LUMSETI-741744 format. One line per 4 residues: number of its first residue (from 1); for each residue x, y, z of C-alpha. Coordinates in steps of 0.25 Angstrom, whole numbers, plus 5000, padded with zeros to 4 digits. Layout:
# residues N
NUM> X:Y:Z; ...
This chain:
# residues 310
1> 5451:5520:5451; 5462:5515:5442; 5466:5501:5448; 5475:5498:5436
5> 5486:5507:5441; 5484:5501:5455; 5498:5493:5459; 5504:5487:5473
9> 5514:5497:5472; 5504:5509:5472; 5498:5502:5484; 5511:5500:5491
13> 5511:5516:5492; 5498:5517:5498; 5502:5506:5509; 5514:5512:5513
17> 5507:5524:5515; 5496:5518:5523; 5507:5512:5532; 5516:5525:5532
21> 5507:5536:5533; 5516:5548:5527; 5521:5549:5513; 5536:5547:5518
25> 5535:5537:5527; 5527:5529:5516; 5538:5533:5506; 5548:5528:5516
29> 5542:5514:5517; 5541:5513:5502; 5555:5519:5500; 5550:5529:5490
33> 5550:5544:5490; 5537:5550:5497; 5532:5558:5484; 5531:5542:5478
37> 5522:5539:5489; 5512:5550:5487; 5513:5549:5471; 5509:5534:5473
41> 5499:5536:5482; 5493:5546:5473; 5493:5537:5462; 5486:5526:5470
45> 5474:5536:5474; 5473:5540:5459; 5473:5524:5455; 5462:5521:5466
49> 5454:5534:5464; 5454:5536:5480; 5462:5544:5491; 5472:5535:5499
53> 5477:5544:5509; 5474:5558:5513; 5483:5569:5521; 5478:5573:5535
57> 5487:5581:5546; 5491:5568:5552; 5496:5564:5538; 5492:5554:5527
61> 5479:5547:5530; 5474:5535:5523; 5460:5536:5517; 5450:5523:5517
65> 5454:5520:5503; 5468:5521:5508; 5467:5511:5518; 5460:5502:5510
69> 5471:5502:5500; 5482:5501:5511; 5474:5488:5516; 5475:5481:5502
73> 5488:5485:5500; 5492:5478:5513; 5485:5465:5507; 5493:5467:5493
77> 5506:5470:5500; 5503:5456:5508; 5499:5448:5496; 5511:5453:5488
81> 5522:5449:5500; 5515:5435:5501; 5515:5434:5485; 5530:5437:5486
85> 5532:5427:5497; 5524:5415:5489; 5533:5418:5477; 5545:5419:5485
89> 5542:5404:5491; 5538:5399:5477; 5552:5401:5473; 5558:5388:5474
93> 5568:5389:5463; 5576:5401:5469; 5582:5404:5483; 5573:5415:5490
97> 5582:5426:5492; 5584:5434:5507; 5591:5446:5507; 5597:5447:5521
101> 5605:5461:5523; 5614:5461:5536; 5629:5467:5539; 5640:5458:5531
105> 5646:5454:5543; 5634:5447:5549; 5631:5440:5535; 5645:5434:5534
109> 5648:5432:5549; 5635:5426:5552; 5624:5424:5542; 5633:5417:5532
113> 5637:5406:5542; 5623:5402:5544; 5618:5404:5530; 5621:5390:5524
117> 5612:5382:5535; 5601:5392:5532; 5602:5390:5517; 5603:5375:5517
121> 5590:5376:5524; 5584:5386:5515; 5588:5383:5501; 5577:5392:5495
125> 5583:5405:5501; 5595:5413:5497; 5601:5422:5508; 5605:5436:5501
129> 5616:5442:5512; 5617:5456:5510; 5629:5461:5519; 5628:5475:5521
133> 5630:5487:5532; 5618:5495:5529; 5604:5494:5534; 5595:5488:5522
137> 5582:5493:5519; 5573:5482:5518; 5562:5489:5512; 5570:5492:5501
141> 5571:5477:5498; 5586:5478:5501; 5586:5466:5509; 5575:5454:5514
145> 5582:5454:5529; 5591:5465:5537; 5600:5461:5547; 5604:5473:5555
149> 5614:5475:5567; 5606:5485:5574; 5589:5486:5576; 5583:5492:5564
153> 5575:5505:5569; 5566:5507:5558; 5560:5500:5545; 5549:5492:5542
157> 5557:5479:5545; 5553:5469:5555; 5567:5467:5564; 5572:5455:5572
161> 5583:5454:5580; 5593:5443:5576; 5605:5444:5585; 5613:5452:5595
165> 5627:5453:5590; 5640:5455:5598; 5651:5463:5594; 5666:5464:5599
169> 5679:5469:5596; 5688:5460:5587; 5703:5462:5583; 5714:5454:5576
173> 5723:5447:5586; 5736:5456:5582; 5727:5469:5586; 5728:5463:5601
177> 5738:5465:5611; 5745:5456:5619; 5734:5454:5629; 5724:5451:5618
181> 5718:5464:5619; 5715:5474:5606; 5727:5484:5606; 5726:5498:5609
185> 5729:5502:5596; 5723:5492:5587; 5717:5496:5576; 5700:5496:5574
189> 5691:5494:5562; 5679:5505:5563; 5667:5506:5554; 5666:5518:5544
193> 5654:5523:5537; 5642:5519:5535; 5645:5509:5548; 5651:5520:5558
197> 5638:5520:5565; 5640:5505:5570; 5641:5502:5585; 5654:5495:5581
201> 5660:5509:5577; 5654:5517:5587; 5660:5508:5598; 5674:5509:5590
205> 5672:5524:5590; 5669:5524:5606; 5681:5515:5608; 5691:5514:5599
209> 5702:5526:5596; 5699:5531:5583; 5714:5529:5579; 5713:5514:5581
213> 5701:5513:5570; 5710:5510:5559; 5700:5506:5549; 5685:5508:5546
217> 5676:5501:5537; 5662:5502:5532; 5657:5487:5531; 5655:5477:5542
221> 5663:5465:5533; 5674:5475:5532; 5675:5479:5547; 5675:5463:5550
225> 5686:5461:5539; 5694:5471:5545; 5694:5466:5559; 5696:5452:5555
229> 5708:5456:5547; 5714:5463:5558; 5714:5478:5553; 5707:5481:5567
233> 5699:5478:5579; 5684:5480:5577; 5669:5477:5583; 5663:5465:5575
237> 5652:5455:5579; 5658:5444:5589; 5651:5434:5580; 5662:5438:5568
241> 5673:5441:5577; 5673:5428:5584; 5672:5420:5571; 5685:5426:5567
245> 5698:5419:5573; 5706:5431:5568; 5699:5441:5577; 5699:5442:5593
249> 5687:5448:5600; 5695:5457:5610; 5692:5465:5622; 5681:5466:5629
253> 5680:5452:5622; 5665:5452:5623; 5656:5460:5614; 5657:5475:5614
257> 5643:5478:5608; 5631:5471:5603; 5622:5472:5591; 5610:5467:5586
261> 5605:5460:5574; 5592:5463:5567; 5583:5457:5557; 5574:5465:5548
265> 5565:5461:5537; 5553:5467:5531; 5538:5460:5534; 5536:5457:5519
269> 5550:5451:5518; 5549:5443:5530; 5537:5436:5525; 5545:5429:5514
273> 5548:5415:5518; 5564:5416:5514; 5564:5428:5521; 5558:5422:5534
277> 5568:5409:5533; 5580:5419:5534; 5575:5427:5546; 5572:5414:5553
281> 5587:5409:5549; 5592:5422:5553; 5585:5422:5566; 5589:5408:5570
285> 5604:5410:5567; 5605:5423:5575; 5597:5416:5588; 5607:5403:5586
289> 5619:5411:5585; 5617:5421:5594; 5629:5418:5602; 5637:5420:5592
293> 5632:5433:5588; 5632:5438:5603; 5646:5431:5606; 5650:5435:5620
297> 5663:5427:5621; 5675:5430:5612; 5681:5417:5607; 5695:5412:5613
301> 5706:5422:5609; 5716:5414:5601; 5728:5422:5597; 5738:5416:5586
305> 5753:5422:5586; 5753:5432:5575; 5738:5430:5573; 5733:5439:5560
309> 5719:5440:5556; 5714:5431:5544
């Protein structure tokens, strides 16, 4: 037995294989190739001088020695997480960064509006907002917290529903007719790849003539900006549209669809005090402002003569 060659990095591979008893599944959890898992397991067995896993008809089976190693590896994992938490809590000279990934319009249209109050109460925390349309991979450390507008269907993260979001049709006043309805020939703004899978675009595909889609964009922020500037009509969150005096929520007036907002965080990340504080804050502001996020009633329609989008 050569314990000098043993490290926590080696034990992580044994723990992953114990939790995901196929090479492919363990490799996926560790974000490495399965040949790397096999090589590191064999190296660990050589260092310990025992077999940790055997191959059977049912797949990979742990030996008694393998189960013992996995139990102790779990303890080391927990101790490492506790140590990281203690070190973070002791850093009083620096703000503790919490990286939050969300679509850019949710950050600019909602989170930024409530950030000042949170930071005043938590001067030791830095909110690291990352506005992006893609789904980040928490297991790769791309973010501490991810907010998605569809329920995640896979992954190791814990999930929590934050809010229900209402979406409606919005347009600049010059795109309306004398009855304050959207003109039949009004241009629309749509989504291009990689966002053409969104429910908003599916609704446009089903309800708007293709000839009316004048512009397509690939980011949520660009989409909102184009609608706000009067380039065309579009489907946006009522929270965003109602806050813009240059836009009108048009027929049918009430929201035409709803989406859900979900919070995702890994177990180890959730143990950090700063992350827990941010999760509590996100949960509270979504609950307190649920009526705005789920706006059912459009604001009064006020049209100024010759009004143009700002």
